[in-house]
Wavefront OBJ file of the C-alpha trace (Angstrom):
o trace
v 12.108 13.232 7.788
v 15.466 14.286 6.450
v 18.234 15.846 8.342
v 17.780 19.360 7.381
v 20.506 21.066 5.392
v 22.786 18.162 6.102
v 23.320 16.176 2.728
v 25.413 13.401 3.907
v 23.184 12.573 7.105
v 20.201 12.734 4.804
v 21.634 10.244 2.393
v 22.544 8.017 5.024
v 19.222 7.973 6.314
v 17.445 7.333 3.034
v 19.725 4.222 2.895
v 17.962 2.844 6.053
v 14.583 3.782 4.785
v 15.100 2.201 1.343
v 16.570 -0.947 3.227
v 13.586 -1.236 5.442
v 11.166 -0.667 2.376
v 12.946 -3.557 0.467
v 12.473 -5.601 3.607
v 8.640 -5.005 3.651
v 8.522 -5.763 -0.204
v 7.737 -2.187 -1.249
v 8.334 -1.581 -5.035
v 7.546 2.074 -5.193
v 8.964 4.196 -2.507
v 7.925 7.809 -2.252
v 9.456 10.681 -0.226
v 8.394 14.411 0.138
v 9.044 17.666 -1.429
v 12.664 18.993 -1.104
v 13.169 15.646 1.141
v 16.994 15.945 0.293
v 17.912 17.843 2.363
v 14.794 19.549 3.406
v 11.861 22.025 2.879
v 12.778 25.586 3.795
v 9.326 25.833 5.602
v 10.857 28.679 7.611
v 10.426 31.091 4.697
v 6.641 31.234 6.029
v 7.630 31.229 9.592
v 10.619 33.710 10.351
v 10.782 37.221 10.236
v 13.303 38.999 7.724
v 13.584 36.435 5.365
v 12.215 38.508 2.465
v 14.167 41.704 3.308
v 16.456 43.077 0.861
v 20.220 41.882 1.662
v 19.136 40.351 5.124
v 22.432 38.783 6.203
v 20.938 35.805 8.114
v 18.706 34.698 5.033
v 22.113 35.141 2.717
v 23.708 32.552 5.106
v 21.024 30.213 4.968
v 20.697 30.395 1.422
v 24.340 29.386 0.865
v 23.603 26.422 3.406
v 20.745 25.443 1.287
v 23.239 25.610 -1.699
v 25.823 23.590 -0.134
v 23.486 20.902 1.054
v 21.808 20.547 -2.610
v 23.002 18.106 -5.025
v 23.911 18.238 -8.754
v 21.888 16.162 -11.089
v 23.327 13.898 -12.263
v 25.993 13.538 -9.725
v 27.637 11.402 -6.866
v 24.510 11.553 -4.827
v 22.011 10.603 -7.851
v 24.461 7.621 -8.542
v 24.393 6.123 -4.956
v 20.282 6.464 -5.086
v 20.440 4.669 -8.217
v 22.390 1.958 -6.689
v 20.119 1.687 -4.079
v 17.126 1.312 -6.256
v 18.943 -1.188 -8.432
v 19.865 -3.179 -5.301
v 16.209 -3.352 -4.476
v 14.599 -3.483 -7.781
v 12.613 -0.775 -6.362
v 11.377 2.666 -8.027
v 12.361 5.555 -5.784
v 10.653 8.943 -6.162
v 11.881 11.906 -4.077
v 11.929 15.721 -4.050
v 15.327 17.209 -3.937
v 17.003 20.626 -3.851
v 19.069 20.674 -6.841
v 22.061 23.205 -7.564
v 23.607 24.185 -10.803
v 27.381 24.738 -10.305
v 28.822 25.209 -13.614
v 27.756 26.657 -16.685
v 24.290 28.795 -17.573
v 22.328 28.977 -14.473
v 25.290 28.519 -12.033
v 24.205 29.497 -8.562
v 20.500 28.841 -9.065
v 18.868 26.280 -6.683
v 15.707 24.226 -8.578
v 12.793 22.488 -6.456
v 13.276 19.253 -8.290
v 11.653 15.787 -8.545
v 13.420 12.738 -9.311
v 12.311 8.868 -10.317
v 14.858 6.189 -10.289
v 13.604 2.961 -12.217
v 14.091 -0.567 -10.764
v 17.252 -0.479 -12.915
v 18.769 2.316 -10.964
v 18.381 4.704 -13.856
v 17.480 8.259 -13.300
v 14.030 7.909 -15.524
v 12.872 11.275 -14.592
v 14.484 14.700 -13.602
v 12.125 17.451 -13.364
v 12.243 21.016 -12.103
v 9.218 22.779 -10.642
v 7.486 24.557 -13.017
v 6.759 27.645 -10.799
v 7.834 28.133 -7.376
v 5.073 28.908 -5.019
v 4.810 32.460 -3.518
v 7.798 32.823 -0.931
v 9.469 29.763 -2.322
v 10.559 32.221 -5.279
v 13.207 33.613 -2.674
v 15.052 30.166 -2.993
v 14.261 28.591 -6.221
v 14.459 29.134 -9.840
v 11.665 28.452 -12.381
v 11.672 25.270 -14.047
v 10.625 24.059 -17.461
v 8.690 21.231 -19.158
v 11.514 18.709 -19.482
v 10.168 15.242 -18.041
v 6.638 16.410 -17.718
v 5.467 12.685 -18.119
v 5.449 9.124 -16.578
v 8.235 6.985 -16.560
v 7.753 3.484 -17.677
v 8.904 1.014 -15.074
v 8.631 -2.650 -14.038
v 5.423 -1.890 -11.838
v 3.654 0.456 -14.371
v 3.774 3.971 -15.698
v 4.995 6.211 -12.768
v 4.803 9.943 -12.809
v 4.352 12.897 -10.368
v 3.941 16.627 -9.540
v 5.229 19.171 -6.976
v 2.889 20.539 -4.442
v 0.897 23.553 -6.289
v 1.740 21.875 -9.838
v -1.516 20.028 -8.858
v -3.427 23.191 -9.485
v -1.989 23.763 -12.740
v -4.751 22.261 -15.110
v -2.331 21.984 -17.866
v 0.276 20.403 -16.011
v -2.020 17.602 -15.028
v -3.380 17.308 -18.614
v 0.299 16.657 -19.759
v 0.610 13.909 -16.948
v -2.742 12.673 -17.870
v -1.679 11.944 -21.415
v 1.430 10.143 -20.129
v -0.953 7.273 -18.929
v 0.017 7.077 -15.327
v -0.954 4.056 -13.210
v 0.605 5.277 -10.030
v 1.069 9.135 -9.581
v 3.237 10.480 -6.686
v 2.224 13.882 -5.084
v 5.024 15.492 -3.237
v 4.422 18.056 -0.900
v 5.864 19.879 2.271
v 3.022 18.469 4.347
v -0.189 17.019 3.202
v -2.953 19.175 5.004
v -6.499 19.040 4.252
v -6.261 21.218 1.050
v -3.392 19.196 -0.286
v -5.530 16.152 0.414
v -8.257 17.473 -1.854
v -6.022 18.148 -4.481
v -4.339 14.692 -4.240
v -7.741 13.144 -4.258
v -9.280 15.169 -7.115
v -5.764 14.212 -9.172
v -6.635 10.457 -8.407
v -10.187 10.847 -9.597
v -9.157 12.925 -12.841
v -6.519 10.777 -13.900
v -7.914 7.442 -12.625
v -4.405 6.498 -11.185
v -3.506 5.574 -7.837
v -1.814 8.393 -6.116
v 0.890 8.450 -3.415
v 0.781 11.547 -1.603
v 3.845 12.136 0.355
v 4.440 14.807 3.132
v 7.329 15.752 5.337
v 8.242 16.210 9.085
v 9.794 19.185 10.198
v 10.014 20.800 13.616
v 10.790 24.132 15.017
v 14.443 23.073 15.952
v 15.270 22.294 12.501
v 14.762 25.767 11.777
v 18.372 27.416 10.768
v 20.060 29.266 13.703
v 20.716 32.329 11.643
v 17.136 33.266 11.212
v 14.899 35.124 13.458
v 12.618 32.363 15.176
v 9.391 33.674 16.210
v 8.993 33.373 20.067
v 6.180 30.559 20.068
v 8.773 28.268 17.991
v 11.820 29.245 19.801
v 10.236 28.162 23.168
v 8.805 24.920 21.868
v 11.370 23.361 19.645
v 9.343 20.129 19.598
v 6.600 21.740 17.858
v 5.683 20.513 14.038
v 6.009 22.992 11.222
v 5.397 20.300 8.560
v 3.183 17.512 10.019
v 3.563 14.690 7.345
v 0.178 13.778 6.356
v 1.466 11.192 3.760
v -1.679 8.710 2.489
v -2.391 6.427 -0.471
v -5.601 7.312 -2.852
v -7.343 5.090 -5.225
v -8.200 5.712 -8.740
v -11.863 6.422 -7.638
v -10.603 9.474 -5.415
v -11.164 7.479 -2.104
v -8.517 6.865 0.695
v -6.826 3.465 0.746
v -4.489 4.545 3.712
v -5.928 7.850 5.310
v -3.482 10.586 6.082
v -0.795 9.702 8.821
v 0.400 12.994 10.985
v 3.377 13.513 13.220
v 4.553 10.035 13.045
v 7.634 9.059 10.884
v 6.715 5.594 9.439
v 6.538 3.738 6.284
v 2.923 3.397 5.043
v 2.280 0.818 2.171
v -0.583 -0.951 0.517
v -0.962 -3.672 -2.347
v -2.786 -2.129 -5.237
v -4.260 -3.898 -8.431
v -3.318 -1.597 -11.554
v -6.266 -3.092 -13.069
v -8.594 -0.338 -11.265
v -7.049 2.155 -13.124
v -8.366 0.960 -16.661
v -11.741 -0.066 -14.697
v -12.173 3.559 -13.758
v -11.447 4.933 -17.159
v -14.663 3.174 -18.607
v -16.685 6.473 -17.003
v -13.984 9.201 -17.219
v -10.490 9.403 -19.376
v -9.340 12.631 -19.499
v -6.413 11.461 -22.115
v -8.996 9.584 -24.269
v -12.586 9.960 -24.804
v -13.191 12.723 -22.465
v -10.328 14.979 -23.781
v -12.117 15.992 -27.141
v -8.885 16.529 -29.337
v -11.360 17.587 -32.027
v -12.268 20.776 -30.059
v -8.921 21.290 -27.950
v -5.420 21.606 -28.994
v -2.606 20.895 -26.470
v 1.182 20.725 -26.496
v 4.152 20.645 -24.154
v 7.652 22.338 -24.704
v 9.613 19.704 -23.123
v 13.084 21.427 -23.731
v 15.292 22.153 -20.644
v 15.722 25.950 -20.399
v 19.234 25.786 -19.014
l 1 2 3 4 5 6 7 8 9 10 11 12 13 14 15 16 17 18 19 20 21 22 23 24 25 26 27 28 29 30 31 32 33 34 35 36 37 38 39 40 41 42 43 44 45 46 47 48 49 50 51 52 53 54 55 56 57 58 59 60 61 62 63 64 65 66 67 68 69 70 71 72 73 74 75 76 77 78 79 80 81 82 83 84 85 86 87 88 89 90 91 92 93 94 95 96 97 98 99 100 101 102 103 104 105 106 107 108 109 110 111 112 113 114 115 116 117 118 119 120 121 122 123 124 125 126 127 128 129 130 131 132 133 134 135 136 137 138 139 140 141 142 143 144 145 146 147 148 149 150 151 152 153 154 155 156 157 158 159 160 161 162 163 164 165 166 167 168 169 170 171 172 173 174 175 176 177 178 179 180 181 182 183 184 185 186 187 188 189 190 191 192 193 194 195 196 197 198 199 200 201 202 203 204 205 206 207 208 209 210 211 212 213 214 215 216 217 218 219 220 221 222 223 224 225 226 227 228 229 230 231 232 233 234 235 236 237 238 239 240 241 242 243 244 245 246 247 248 249 250 251 252 253 254 255 256 257 258 259 260 261 262 263 264 265 266 267 268 269 270 271 272 273 274 275 276 277 278 279 280 281 282 283 284 285 286 287 288 289 290 291 292 293 294 295 296 297 298 299 300
């Protein structure tokens, strides 16, 4: 659970999370969509956010921009140092801002993977913001639509509803993931279904990471519905993080409304065992019938 719209406090909290994960011997750490510095769940809860020239929404957009990070930048440098210190692969969603040059003023819903050496191995922007997210985020591209080669195996990921984009999934399958990080605002039942389907289809382990957010975290500038204003401790995002095996079955079932690290020891050999019957990047892909390519250029 980040400190919403507070980049400095969220980074401090991330430090404590990584330190605790290090003490537990965790080698791959996953945090949810836009964890730094908070997913704007209020776009689906508050009145007026989609109205033209709404003064409250404009102020909040500016706050999101200010609490977003540049990639690369000071914040990615700090996260990289944490990854290297603990020889840990760190995967997280961020609000990324473009400050200079083409695209300046745009905020992207981005996904970063730092390898165990502290290098930024994956920097990807969500291909298509989902529905109301278009009020906040720009459209991403195919750059880094692949897995990173790390000490613990090939680690990749998709953001939220990208898990319903068949060709995005195929691009990731072709990269040979052993561990897939599925980042969501919250991993409710439908998102669990998508995460389990992804595990089965890819024959990879899936770390499905959700977020927590309470009504009290909604920016004051917005018109908060009465039911949320009267109950500031009510969860808007409930977590639901879980770990899924390459057969699509839960290793650790979803955990809701609880801020805690969940961990499991996994055997990457299972990813090959399961591909005996289904290998969507190999004998089940039929490249003699289907043609597929990915444009991996950065748009701007």
